[in-house]
C-alpha positions as CSV (number, residue, x, y, z in Angstrom):
1,X,12.0,-17.5,-27.0
2,X,13.5,-14.4,-25.3
3,X,13.2,-13.8,-22.2
4,X,11.4,-10.7,-20.8
5,X,12.4,-7.9,-18.9
6,X,10.3,-5.6,-17.4
7,X,12.6,-2.3,-16.2
8,X,11.0,-0.9,-13.4
9,X,12.1,2.6,-12.6
10,X,11.4,6.3,-11.9
11,X,9.2,5.5,-8.2
12,X,7.7,7.6,-5.3
13,X,11.0,8.6,-4.2
14,X,13.7,11.7,-3.4
15,X,15.8,9.7,-5.7
16,X,13.4,9.4,-8.6
17,X,15.8,11.4,-11.3
18,X,18.8,8.8,-10.4
19,X,16.3,5.9,-11.1
20,X,15.6,7.5,-14.7
21,X,19.6,7.7,-15.0
22,X,19.9,3.9,-14.1
23,X,17.2,2.6,-16.2
24,X,18.4,5.1,-19.6
25,X,22.4,3.1,-18.7
26,X,20.2,-0.1,-18.5
27,X,18.3,-0.2,-21.7
28,X,21.3,1.2,-23.9
29,X,23.6,-2.2,-22.4
30,X,21.0,-5.0,-22.4
31,X,21.4,-7.3,-24.7
32,X,18.4,-6.7,-27.0
33,X,19.1,-9.9,-29.1
34,X,18.6,-12.1,-25.8
35,X,15.9,-9.8,-24.3
36,X,12.6,-8.7,-24.7
37,X,12.9,-5.4,-22.9
38,X,9.1,-3.8,-20.8
39,X,10.2,-0.5,-19.4
40,X,7.5,0.2,-16.5
41,X,7.9,3.9,-15.5
42,X,6.5,4.6,-11.9
43,X,5.9,8.4,-11.1
44,X,6.6,10.5,-8.4
45,X,3.1,9.9,-7.2
46,X,3.2,6.2,-7.3
47,X,1.4,5.5,-10.5
48,X,3.0,2.9,-12.7
49,X,3.3,3.3,-16.7
50,X,3.5,1.0,-19.3
51,X,5.6,1.9,-22.0
52,X,5.8,0.1,-25.3
53,X,9.0,-2.4,-25.9
54,X,11.8,-1.3,-26.3
55,X,13.8,-0.8,-29.6
56,X,17.3,0.5,-30.0
57,X,18.9,2.9,-27.5
58,X,17.3,6.0,-25.4
59,X,19.2,9.2,-26.0
60,X,17.5,11.5,-23.1
61,X,16.2,9.9,-19.7
62,X,13.3,12.4,-19.9
63,X,11.7,10.1,-22.6
64,X,11.3,7.8,-19.8
65,X,8.7,9.7,-18.1
66,X,5.9,9.0,-20.1
67,X,2.3,9.1,-18.4
68,X,-0.7,9.2,-20.6
69,X,-3.5,8.0,-19.5
70,X,-3.9,5.0,-21.6
71,X,-0.3,3.6,-20.6
72,X,-1.7,3.6,-16.3
73,X,-1.3,0.0,-15.4
74,X,-1.8,-1.9,-12.5
75,X,0.9,-3.2,-10.6
76,X,-0.8,-6.6,-10.4
77,X,-0.8,-7.3,-14.3
78,X,2.4,-7.4,-14.7
79,X,2.3,-11.0,-15.2
80,X,1.5,-12.2,-19.3
81,X,3.5,-14.8,-19.9
82,X,6.4,-17.7,-18.4
83,X,10.4,-17.1,-18.6
84,X,10.0,-13.3,-17.5
85,X,12.0,-11.8,-14.9
86,X,11.3,-8.2,-13.3
87,X,14.3,-6.1,-12.9
88,X,13.4,-2.8,-10.4
89,X,15.4,0.0,-10.9
90,X,14.1,2.1,-8.2
91,X,16.6,3.7,-5.4
92,X,15.6,4.7,-1.7
93,X,12.1,4.1,-0.1
94,X,9.3,2.4,-2.2
95,X,11.2,0.6,-4.2
96,X,14.7,-0.1,-2.5
97,X,13.2,-0.7,0.6
98,X,11.5,-4.1,0.6
99,X,8.0,-2.7,-0.6
100,X,7.8,-3.7,-4.1
101,X,10.0,-6.4,-3.5
102,X,7.2,-7.5,-1.3
103,X,5.1,-7.0,-4.3
104,X,6.9,-8.8,-6.4
105,X,7.0,-12.1,-3.4
106,X,3.4,-11.9,-3.7
107,X,2.8,-12.0,-7.3
108,X,5.4,-14.8,-7.3
109,X,7.7,-13.3,-10.0
110,X,11.7,-13.9,-10.1
111,X,13.2,-10.5,-9.9
112,X,16.7,-9.4,-10.0
113,X,18.3,-8.0,-6.3
114,X,17.8,-8.6,-2.9
115,X,14.6,-9.6,-1.6
116,X,12.5,-8.5,1.4
117,X,14.4,-8.4,4.3
118,X,18.0,-7.3,3.2
119,X,16.4,-4.9,1.2
120,X,14.6,-3.0,4.2
121,X,17.1,-3.9,6.7
122,X,20.1,-1.9,4.0
123,X,17.7,0.8,3.5
124,X,16.9,1.6,7.0
125,X,20.8,2.8,8.4
126,X,19.8,2.7,11.9
127,X,18.8,-1.3,11.5
128,X,21.5,-2.0,9.2
129,X,24.5,-1.0,11.3
130,X,22.4,-3.3,14.5
131,X,23.0,-6.2,12.6
132,X,26.3,-4.8,11.3
133,X,27.1,-4.8,15.0
134,X,25.5,-8.1,16.2
135,X,27.7,-10.0,13.2
136,X,31.4,-8.1,15.1
137,X,31.9,-6.1,12.1
138,X,33.8,-2.5,12.5
139,X,32.0,0.3,12.3
140,X,32.4,4.1,13.6
141,X,30.0,5.2,16.0
142,X,26.5,6.4,15.7
143,X,23.3,7.6,17.3
144,X,19.8,7.1,15.9
145,X,16.5,8.9,16.7
146,X,13.1,9.6,15.5
147,X,11.2,13.1,14.6
148,X,9.1,12.1,17.5
149,X,12.4,12.5,20.3
150,X,13.5,15.6,18.5
151,X,10.1,17.6,18.9
152,X,9.9,16.4,22.2
153,X,13.0,17.0,24.0
154,X,15.7,18.9,21.4
155,X,17.8,19.5,23.5
156,X,17.9,15.8,25.4
157,X,18.7,14.6,21.8
158,X,21.6,16.8,21.1
159,X,23.0,16.2,24.4
160,X,22.9,12.2,23.8
161,X,24.6,12.9,20.5
162,X,27.8,15.1,21.9
163,X,28.6,12.4,25.0
164,X,28.8,9.4,22.2
165,X,30.2,11.7,19.6
166,X,32.8,14.0,18.9
167,X,32.8,17.1,16.1
168,X,32.6,17.1,13.0
169,X,29.8,14.1,12.6
170,X,27.4,13.5,10.0
171,X,23.8,13.7,9.6
172,X,21.7,11.7,7.9
173,X,17.8,10.1,6.9
174,X,18.1,6.5,7.9
175,X,16.0,5.4,4.8
176,X,17.3,7.4,1.7
177,X,20.5,6.9,-0.3
178,X,22.5,8.7,-3.0
179,X,23.5,11.6,-0.4
180,X,20.3,13.1,-0.7
181,X,19.5,15.1,2.7
182,X,23.2,14.6,4.2
183,X,25.0,17.3,6.0
184,X,28.2,17.5,7.8
185,X,28.1,18.9,11.5
186,X,30.9,20.8,12.7
187,X,29.5,22.4,15.8
188,X,26.1,22.6,17.7
189,X,24.4,24.9,15.2
190,X,24.9,23.2,12.0
191,X,24.1,19.9,14.0
192,X,20.6,21.7,14.0
193,X,20.5,22.9,11.0
194,X,21.4,19.4,9.4
195,X,18.9,17.4,11.6
196,X,16.0,19.8,10.6
197,X,16.6,19.5,6.5
198,X,17.4,15.9,6.9
199,X,13.9,15.2,8.8
200,X,12.3,16.2,5.7
201,X,13.2,13.6,4.3
202,X,12.1,11.3,7.0
203,X,11.5,10.6,10.3
204,X,14.7,8.0,11.5
205,X,17.5,10.2,11.6
206,X,21.3,8.9,12.0
207,X,24.5,11.0,13.4
208,X,27.4,9.4,12.6
209,X,31.0,10.3,13.7
210,X,33.4,11.5,11.3
211,X,36.6,9.7,10.0
212,X,39.5,10.7,8.3
213,X,39.9,8.1,6.5
214,X,40.2,6.4,2.6
215,X,36.2,5.7,1.3
216,X,37.3,2.3,-0.5
217,X,34.2,0.6,-2.2
218,X,33.7,-3.3,-3.5
219,X,31.0,-5.2,-5.5
220,X,29.3,-8.2,-4.7
221,X,27.1,-10.2,-6.8
222,X,25.9,-14.0,-6.0
223,X,23.2,-15.8,-4.1
224,X,24.7,-18.1,-1.4
225,X,28.0,-18.3,-3.0
226,X,28.3,-14.7,-3.2
227,X,31.7,-13.4,-4.9
228,X,33.7,-9.9,-4.7
229,X,35.1,-7.6,-7.7
230,X,37.8,-5.5,-7.4
231,X,37.9,-3.0,-5.1
232,X,37.7,0.9,-5.8
233,X,38.6,4.2,-4.0
234,X,36.2,7.5,-4.4
235,X,38.4,10.7,-4.1
236,X,35.5,13.7,-3.8
237,X,37.3,17.1,-4.9
238,X,34.2,18.5,-2.4
239,X,33.9,17.7,1.7
240,X,32.2,14.3,1.2
241,X,30.8,12.5,-1.5
242,X,27.4,14.2,-1.6
243,X,24.8,14.4,-4.2
244,X,25.8,16.6,-7.0
245,X,29.6,15.0,-6.7
246,X,27.5,11.5,-7.1
247,X,24.8,12.5,-10.6
248,X,25.2,16.0,-11.6
249,X,29.1,17.5,-11.8
250,X,30.9,14.7,-11.8
251,X,33.3,16.5,-9.7
252,X,34.8,13.5,-7.9
253,X,37.5,10.3,-8.8
254,X,36.5,7.2,-9.0
255,X,40.2,4.9,-8.4
256,X,39.9,1.1,-9.6
257,X,41.8,-0.5,-8.6
258,X,42.3,0.9,-5.6
259,X,46.2,1.1,-4.3
260,X,45.5,-1.4,-1.2
261,X,47.6,-3.7,0.2
262,X,46.9,-7.7,-0.5
263,X,46.2,-8.4,3.0
264,X,43.6,-5.0,3.1
265,X,41.7,-6.5,-0.1
266,X,41.6,-9.8,1.3
267,X,39.8,-8.8,4.4
268,X,37.6,-6.3,3.1
269,X,36.5,-9.2,0.7
270,X,36.1,-11.1,4.2
271,X,33.7,-8.6,5.6
272,X,31.9,-7.3,2.6
273,X,31.0,-11.4,2.6
274,X,30.4,-11.4,6.1
275,X,28.1,-8.7,6.0
276,X,26.4,-9.8,2.6
277,X,25.0,-12.6,4.3
278,X,24.5,-11.5,7.7
279,X,21.8,-9.4,5.6
280,X,21.2,-12.2,3.9
281,X,21.4,-10.3,1.0
282,X,21.2,-11.8,-2.9
283,X,21.7,-11.2,-6.1
284,X,24.2,-7.8,-5.9
285,X,24.8,-5.4,-3.2
286,X,27.7,-2.7,-2.8
287,X,29.6,-2.6,0.2
288,X,31.5,0.6,1.7
289,X,34.3,1.0,3.5
290,X,36.2,3.6,5.7
291,X,40.4,2.6,5.4
292,X,41.8,4.7,8.0
293,X,45.4,5.9,8.6
294,X,46.4,3.1,10.8
295,X,44.6,0.3,7.8
296,X,42.0,0.1,10.2
297,X,38.9,-1.3,8.1
298,X,35.6,-0.2,9.2
299,X,32.2,-1.0,7.3
300,X,30.2,2.1,6.3
301,X,27.1,0.9,4.9
302,X,25.6,-1.8,2.0
303,X,23.8,-0.5,-1.1
304,X,21.2,-2.9,-2.3
305,X,20.5,-1.3,-5.4
306,X,23.9,0.3,-6.0
307,X,23.5,3.1,-9.3
308,X,24.0,2.1,-12.6
309,X,24.6,5.6,-14.3
310,X,27.5,6.1,-16.5
311,X,29.7,7.3,-13.6
312,X,28.2,5.1,-10.7
313,X,30.9,2.8,-8.9
314,X,29.2,-1.1,-9.2
315,X,29.3,-1.5,-13.3
316,X,32.7,0.3,-12.9
317,X,34.5,-2.3,-10.7
318,X,32.8,-5.1,-12.3
319,X,34.5,-4.2,-15.6
320,X,37.6,-3.8,-14.1
321,X,36.4,-7.4,-12.5
322,X,36.3,-8.6,-16.4
323,X,32.6,-8.8,-16.2
324,X,31.7,-5.9,-19.0
325,X,28.1,-4.0,-18.5
326,X,25.9,-6.2,-20.4
327,X,27.6,-9.4,-19.0
328,X,27.0,-8.3,-15.9
329,X,22.7,-8.0,-16.7
330,X,22.6,-10.9,-17.9
331,X,24.2,-12.7,-14.6
332,X,22.1,-10.5,-12.5
333,X,19.1,-11.7,-14.6
334,X,20.9,-15.5,-14.1
335,X,20.8,-14.8,-10.6
336,X,17.4,-13.8,-10.1
337,X,15.9,-16.7,-11.9
338,X,18.6,-19.3,-9.6
339,X,17.2,-17.6,-6.9
340,X,13.4,-18.0,-8.1
341,X,13.6,-21.4,-8.8
342,X,15.7,-22.2,-4.9
343,X,12.0,-21.1,-3.5
344,X,10.2,-23.8,-5.6
345,X,12.1,-26.2,-3.2
346,X,9.6,-24.3,0.0
347,X,7.3,-26.1,1.1
348,X,3.6,-24.2,1.9
349,X,1.4,-26.6,3.5
350,X,1.2,-28.9,6.7
351,X,-0.4,-31.7,6.7
């Protein structure tokens, strides 16, 4: 009997289109002789739509935006039989932040990727950096604040940022990925404008110290015993690796494997695994680092649902580590089932 994979994609998030690209890539790579694939599209309003079983390839991601009334379903109807697993291909809030993971936990369904804790902490850059700090991982300086603080006293927020961080700095929504709403601030005026834009996407904002460094990324897969890929380097042609560079114009170079010393690679692996375990990650994650001119390694962030688009770093890292796309999908499904089996050992009654 084939294992049935429920692919969740779309979502009520600014990263909706990114998720469609990821879903298209995964659908075209999955081994249909081994898996029965059930597409489930979540539209921009949060409504779930169940498509027909996948047959063949998907030529255009726009074809995945099916939402006829008769296809609308309740998330509670996912379970149909045994031998199934859910593969959330959702980026950003309402999908990558632990919300969907919590639903799947309540439904007692095996699912690919990180659990509630790692997903929520990994999504919120302020919480993530606090955990990294507790784990003793070196990182850039940062300041976090909420919309209410900005509305009550903008001058105090600005003064706090300027007191702790030099210019240039980067302003980001705390709970968003794919470089949406991120801007570089070189002075007070651009800082204010960057904050205003970031507040359109989240009520929590993080401002990070700018650093002159190479951007190095590494893939991690596994549950209790995580494994690391080779490292890759991002060389954007723009000032920084923004949304357009990632998903639209491909205006960046991905160097895999990155030219780093064996000692540096070993340290990055060690830091990546330490961060993975500190967040209690499972399944997969992409860890992003800065490598300065003085060979100082700083952890930047974790992506608990890295992109699977054709130009995405994560699958390319594993392809260069000997695990091609179909094999990577198969491995992630196996890890999901392994983790679900591990949870059956937990006792939920006390007599």
